[in-house]
Structures are given as structure tokens and as C-alpha cells.
C-alpha positions as CSV (number, residue, x, y, z in Angstrom):
1,M,38.9,37.2,-11.4
2,N,39.3,40.6,-11.9
3,I,37.0,43.0,-10.0
4,V,36.3,46.7,-10.7
5,V,34.5,49.4,-8.5
6,L,33.8,52.2,-10.2
7,D,32.9,54.5,-8.1
8,G,33.2,53.4,-4.5
9,F,33.7,56.6,-2.6
10,T,30.4,57.5,-1.7
11,L,30.3,53.9,0.1
12,N,33.4,54.3,1.3
13,P,35.3,57.4,1.8
14,G,37.8,56.2,4.1
15,D,36.4,54.9,7.1
16,L,35.6,51.2,5.9
17,S,37.8,48.7,4.5
18,W,37.7,46.7,0.8
19,A,39.7,43.8,1.9
20,E,36.8,41.3,2.4
21,L,36.2,42.0,-1.4
22,E,39.6,42.1,-2.1
23,K,40.0,38.6,-0.8
24,L,37.6,37.4,-3.8
25,G,39.7,38.6,-6.7
26,N,42.4,41.5,-8.1
27,L,40.7,44.5,-7.0
28,K,41.0,48.0,-8.7
29,V,38.9,50.6,-6.9
30,Y,38.1,54.1,-8.4
31,D,36.4,56.6,-6.2
32,R,34.4,58.0,-9.0
33,T,34.7,57.1,-12.7
34,E,33.2,59.6,-15.9
35,A,31.7,58.1,-18.7
36,N,34.5,58.3,-21.1
37,L,36.4,56.5,-18.9
38,T,33.9,53.5,-18.0
39,I,35.0,51.1,-21.0
40,E,38.7,51.5,-20.4
41,R,38.2,50.8,-16.6
42,S,36.1,48.1,-17.0
43,K,37.3,46.2,-20.4
44,D,39.1,43.3,-17.9
45,A,37.2,42.9,-15.3
46,E,34.4,40.4,-14.9
47,I,33.0,41.6,-12.0
48,V,31.9,45.4,-11.9
49,I,30.7,47.0,-9.2
50,T,28.3,50.5,-9.3
51,N,27.1,52.6,-7.3
52,K,26.1,55.6,-9.7
53,T,28.2,54.9,-12.6
54,V,25.7,54.2,-15.6
55,I,26.0,50.5,-16.7
56,T,24.2,50.9,-20.6
57,D,23.5,48.4,-23.2
58,S,26.3,50.0,-25.1
59,L,28.6,49.6,-22.7
60,I,27.6,45.7,-22.1
61,S,28.8,44.8,-25.6
62,Q,31.6,46.3,-25.2
63,L,33.0,43.8,-22.5
64,P,33.1,40.5,-23.7
65,N,34.9,39.5,-19.8
66,L,32.0,40.8,-18.2
67,K,29.8,38.2,-16.1
68,Y,28.3,40.2,-13.2
69,V,27.6,43.5,-12.3
70,G,26.9,44.5,-8.6
71,V,25.0,47.6,-7.8
72,L,25.7,49.6,-4.4
73,S,22.6,50.7,-3.3
74,T,18.8,48.9,-3.4
75,G,17.6,50.6,-6.9
76,Y,19.4,49.0,-10.1
77,N,18.3,51.6,-12.7
78,V,21.6,52.6,-13.7
79,V,22.1,49.2,-15.5
80,D,20.3,47.9,-18.0
81,T,19.2,44.2,-16.7
82,L,17.4,43.2,-19.9
83,A,20.7,44.0,-22.1
84,A,22.4,42.4,-19.1
85,A,20.8,38.9,-18.7
86,K,20.5,38.5,-22.8
87,K,24.3,38.5,-22.4
88,G,24.1,36.0,-19.1
89,I,25.3,38.8,-16.7
90,V,24.1,39.0,-13.6
91,V,22.8,41.5,-12.1
92,T,22.3,42.2,-8.1
93,N,21.6,45.0,-5.4
94,V,21.3,45.6,-2.2
95,P,18.2,45.3,-0.3
96,A,16.7,46.7,2.8
97,Y,20.5,47.9,4.2
98,S,19.4,51.7,5.4
99,T,15.8,50.8,6.5
100,D,16.7,52.1,10.1
101,S,18.6,55.1,8.4
102,V,16.2,56.9,5.8
103,A,13.6,56.6,8.8
104,Q,15.6,58.2,11.0
105,I,16.3,61.3,8.4
106,T,13.0,61.5,7.7
107,F,12.1,62.4,11.3
108,S,15.2,64.7,11.1
109,L,13.9,66.7,8.1
110,L,10.5,67.3,9.7
111,L,11.7,68.2,12.8
112,E,13.8,70.6,11.6
113,L,10.8,71.9,9.7
114,V,9.0,72.1,12.5
115,I,10.8,73.3,15.4
116,N,13.7,74.9,13.1
117,V,17.0,73.8,15.5
118,G,19.0,75.4,12.9
119,V,17.6,78.1,12.8
120,H,17.7,78.9,16.8
121,D,20.9,77.6,17.0
122,K,21.9,80.2,14.9
123,S,20.2,82.9,16.5
124,V,22.1,81.7,19.9
125,H,25.4,82.1,18.3
126,K,25.0,85.3,16.7
127,G,24.4,86.8,20.6
128,E,20.8,87.4,20.6
129,W,19.8,85.0,23.0
130,A,22.7,86.8,25.0
131,N,21.1,90.2,24.4
132,S,17.5,89.4,24.7
133,A,15.3,91.0,27.4
134,D,13.6,87.3,27.8
135,F,14.7,83.9,29.1
136,S,13.4,82.4,26.0
137,Y,12.0,83.0,22.6
138,S,11.5,82.0,19.2
139,K,11.9,82.8,15.9
140,T,9.9,80.8,13.9
141,P,6.2,79.4,15.3
142,L,6.8,76.1,17.2
143,I,4.7,72.9,15.9
144,E,4.2,69.6,18.5
145,L,3.4,66.8,16.2
146,Q,1.3,64.7,19.0
147,G,-2.3,64.2,17.3
148,L,-1.3,65.5,13.7
149,T,-1.8,63.3,10.8
150,F,0.8,61.4,9.4
151,G,0.8,59.9,5.3
152,I,3.0,57.7,3.8
153,I,3.0,56.8,0.6
154,G,4.8,53.6,0.1
155,F,4.3,51.0,3.3
156,G,7.4,48.3,2.4
157,R,10.2,48.2,5.1
158,I,11.1,51.9,5.1
159,G,7.3,53.2,5.6
160,R,6.5,50.8,7.6
161,A,9.6,51.7,10.1
162,V,8.4,56.1,9.6
163,A,4.6,54.5,10.9
164,K,6.5,52.9,14.1
165,I,8.4,56.3,15.2
166,A,5.0,58.4,13.8
167,N,3.1,56.1,16.2
168,A,5.7,56.6,18.7
169,F,4.8,60.5,18.6
170,G,1.3,60.3,18.8
171,M,0.5,60.5,15.6
172,N,-2.3,59.4,13.4
173,V,-0.7,57.5,10.7
174,L,-2.5,57.1,7.3
175,A,-0.9,54.5,4.7
176,N,-0.9,53.8,1.0
177,N,1.0,50.8,-1.0
178,R,0.5,50.2,-4.6
179,S,-0.3,46.4,-3.5
180,E,-2.2,45.3,-0.8
181,I,-1.0,46.1,2.2
182,K,-0.9,42.7,4.8
183,E,-0.3,42.4,8.2
184,I,-1.9,46.2,8.8
185,P,-0.3,47.6,12.2
186,D,-3.2,48.5,14.8
187,Y,-2.2,52.1,14.5
188,V,-2.1,52.4,10.8
189,T,-5.1,53.1,8.4
190,V,-5.3,52.3,4.8
191,A,-5.9,55.1,2.8
192,D,-6.2,56.2,-1.1
193,K,-3.6,59.1,-2.1
194,P,-6.7,62.0,-2.7
195,E,-7.4,61.0,1.0
196,I,-3.9,61.2,2.1
197,F,-3.0,64.3,0.5
198,N,-6.2,66.0,1.4
199,N,-6.3,65.2,5.3
200,C,-2.8,64.7,6.6
201,D,-0.8,67.4,8.1
202,V,2.4,65.4,6.7
203,V,3.2,63.3,3.4
204,S,6.2,61.5,3.2
205,L,6.9,59.6,0.0
206,H,8.9,56.0,0.3
207,V,8.2,54.4,-3.1
208,P,10.6,53.6,-5.7
209,L,10.6,56.1,-8.8
210,T,8.9,54.1,-12.0
211,N,7.4,55.4,-15.2
212,E,3.8,55.7,-13.9
213,N,4.4,58.0,-10.9
214,S,7.0,60.0,-12.3
215,E,6.1,63.7,-10.9
216,F,3.0,62.2,-9.5
217,V,3.8,65.2,-6.8
218,N,2.8,68.2,-8.8
219,A,0.7,71.3,-9.0
220,K,-2.7,69.3,-9.0
221,I,-2.2,67.3,-5.9
222,L,-0.3,69.7,-4.2
223,S,-3.4,71.9,-4.5
224,M,-5.2,69.5,-2.1
225,M,-3.0,69.5,0.6
226,K,-3.7,71.8,3.9
227,S,-1.5,75.2,4.0
228,S,-0.2,74.1,6.9
229,A,0.9,71.0,5.7
230,Y,4.5,69.5,5.1
231,I,6.0,66.7,2.7
232,I,9.3,64.8,3.1
233,N,10.9,62.8,0.2
234,T,13.8,60.5,0.7
235,G,12.2,58.2,-2.0
236,R,13.4,59.7,-5.5
237,G,13.6,63.0,-6.4
238,G,11.8,62.5,-9.7
239,L,8.7,61.7,-7.4
240,I,7.9,65.5,-7.3
241,N,7.8,68.1,-10.1
242,E,10.4,70.5,-8.5
243,Q,8.8,73.7,-10.6
244,D,5.1,73.1,-8.7
245,L,6.5,72.7,-5.4
246,A,8.7,75.4,-5.2
247,D,5.7,77.2,-6.3
248,A,3.7,75.5,-4.1
249,L,6.2,76.7,-1.5
250,N,7.1,80.5,-2.6
251,N,2.9,81.1,-2.5
252,G,2.2,79.5,0.9
253,K,0.0,76.4,-0.6
254,I,2.0,74.4,1.8
255,A,3.9,75.1,5.0
256,G,7.3,73.8,3.7
257,A,9.1,70.6,2.1
258,G,12.3,68.1,3.6
259,L,14.4,66.8,1.0
260,D,17.3,64.4,0.8
261,V,16.7,63.7,-2.7
262,L,16.3,65.7,-5.9
263,S,15.4,64.7,-9.3
264,T,19.2,65.5,-10.8
265,E,22.1,64.8,-8.1
266,P,24.2,67.0,-7.7
267,P,21.5,69.5,-8.8
268,L,21.8,72.0,-11.4
269,K,22.7,75.6,-9.9
270,D,19.0,76.9,-11.3
271,N,17.1,74.0,-9.3
272,P,13.7,76.0,-8.5
273,L,13.7,74.3,-4.8
274,L,17.3,75.5,-3.7
275,S,15.5,79.4,-3.4
276,A,12.6,77.7,-2.3
277,K,11.0,79.0,1.1
278,N,10.9,76.6,4.0
279,C,12.6,74.4,2.0
280,V,15.0,72.0,3.8
281,I,17.3,69.8,1.3
282,T,20.2,67.2,2.6
283,P,22.7,66.0,0.2
284,H,21.1,62.5,-0.4
285,I,22.5,61.2,3.0
286,A,19.3,59.2,4.1
287,W,21.3,55.9,3.1
288,A,24.8,56.9,4.2
289,T,24.7,56.8,8.4
290,I,28.1,54.2,8.8
291,A,25.8,51.4,10.2
292,A,24.1,51.7,6.9
293,R,27.1,51.7,5.0
294,K,29.2,48.7,6.6
295,R,25.4,47.0,6.1
296,L,25.5,47.3,2.4
297,M,29.6,46.8,2.1
298,K,28.8,43.6,3.9
299,I,25.7,42.4,1.8
300,A,27.8,43.9,-1.8
301,V,30.6,41.7,-0.8
302,D,28.2,39.0,0.0
303,N,26.7,38.5,-3.4
304,V,30.2,38.6,-5.1
305,R,31.1,35.6,-3.2
306,A,28.1,33.4,-3.9
307,F,27.9,34.6,-7.1
308,L,31.6,32.8,-7.3
309,N,30.5,29.9,-5.6
310,G,27.6,29.3,-7.8
311,N,24.4,30.5,-5.6
312,Q,22.0,33.2,-6.3
313,L,21.7,36.1,-3.6
314,N,19.7,39.6,-4.3
315,I,20.0,38.6,-8.2
316,V,17.4,41.2,-9.8
317,N,17.7,40.3,-13.6
């Protein structure tokens, strides 16, 4: 069985092992694959593993040996799953591997916005503390989270993990979900989106990107927020109209934004958020702790093993 990994570098930049996958077939791993090389590298493969390399209907039609596509992420929009199903090709994903890591970076972004640890660290290393007349000083306003209201859009596994942390900080928690929320924790209040954007001091996005919610965070909904409020996005960049958010930040309509995702990744150099005020951006790393990547690797291998044994595990089509 020929197995090809088209873009393995982000999962395994060298600190993990492909050994368990190699036991399942003749394995070839590429760090990255440009679109014009995808057919050449996949043509003899029965199993193709991808993270962000796109598997289109056209590509599928040119790969007669292909039987299985494994996606190295929870989202699987990089694969034309309908075209794959028509050809009898199984597509799998890796769910629930990064829940705690994403929840963790949600608050890393928020804490950077409200305390500006990085700003103060740079100040100290520039000598400003050594030259200060006082034992303590601050470069920015310092905001306490206790008693503030935290709004969550999307109350799945990650949303629930985020809610637990917000509650531990002593924050009031509001949550919204596109389907009915069952087993609501006693510290969470269910609310509609306008209520969350109107009343919350922090709004955090934890929903998948769909045609229905693309850029739903736009000038209109941002105008509902308090001028002291923050927005956090560790979901998908396409949930936000980036020019509208940049305008809101630059005009002081909201206090700040913490983003781990952008609409185009890597971003275009003229992305307005790269120069927006009070905008903390990390390069889509919420999923990438070593613990989460180890889980991802294990589940991805388990998916392939199950397929080879005639079983169904994490099939999405």
C-alpha cells in the first residue's frame, strides 16, 4: 500500500516520528507540496494524507489508485468530499485533538491584550525599569478579568473548555450555539448573538466556517460592542470581515483583538489587521502544542489502520 503525506512539516517539523504510519505501507513524506506537484506526487498512492494541500474533484479524477484521503486536521474543507464519495474514496479527519491547546491560547491572547506582558517585558529589557524613579510603573492600562462578562460563539468541545477557564477567572459566561445547547453548566447562561455582542467585555469565536457565517463579524455587529470590549478568534479567519475589524480597532470602536487565524494564511502583506491598533496576532499555532500534535499523529495513524482493517473511524463522507 503506497502512502503519501503531501504536507507533513507543520505536524512534524522534526520532533515527532512517522514510524507508526510507515509500518502500514510504503511511506513517502513531503514537507510541502505545491499545487502543480500534487498529481505527480500522488499518482501511485492508494492513501494520501494532507493538511492544507487541496484535493479537488479534478485532482481526484486523475488519481485512479486513490482509495483514502486522510486530513490532518478537524476541518476538512480542503477535500472535495462529495467527489471523493462518488469515486468510493474514504475521507477522514482528526477530531478533538487540540481542545485544551486552543482553549489555552484563547486566554494567552486575551491576557496579552489586557496586561500587555510583551510590552512590559520589552520595556524592562530596554532599561526603562532600571532607570525608573519608581519601583513600579505600567506602560498600558491593566485590566482585571474578575467580574467581566465573557461571550462564547460556538459551544462545542472547545467552547466548553474555554467557558471553564473563564469561570475560573471569575468571569460571567454567556454562550451561543447554532444548535440547542444540552447539559448547560450552571455557570453558563445561554444568549443570542446580539445579546453577546452588546453586553460582553470579551467575545470569543469557536465555530467552523460555513457559507452562512462567513464574515458575520462585520461593521454592523462590531458596532454593537462596547468600546472597552475585546474580540478573540481562534476559529477561522473567514468569520471576520478583516477591513471592518481593522477600522473598528483603528477608530477605537473596540479595545482590541486577539487572532490566531486570518482569512488567508500566510497573510497577504497588505492585510489591514497587520497594522491595526491593539491587534495581537499569532501564526495559527493554537493547534500546534507538542501534546496536541502527538494526539493528532496518533489519531491520523489509527484512522489509516482502521481503514486497512476494514473498519470505519472518523469518516466524514
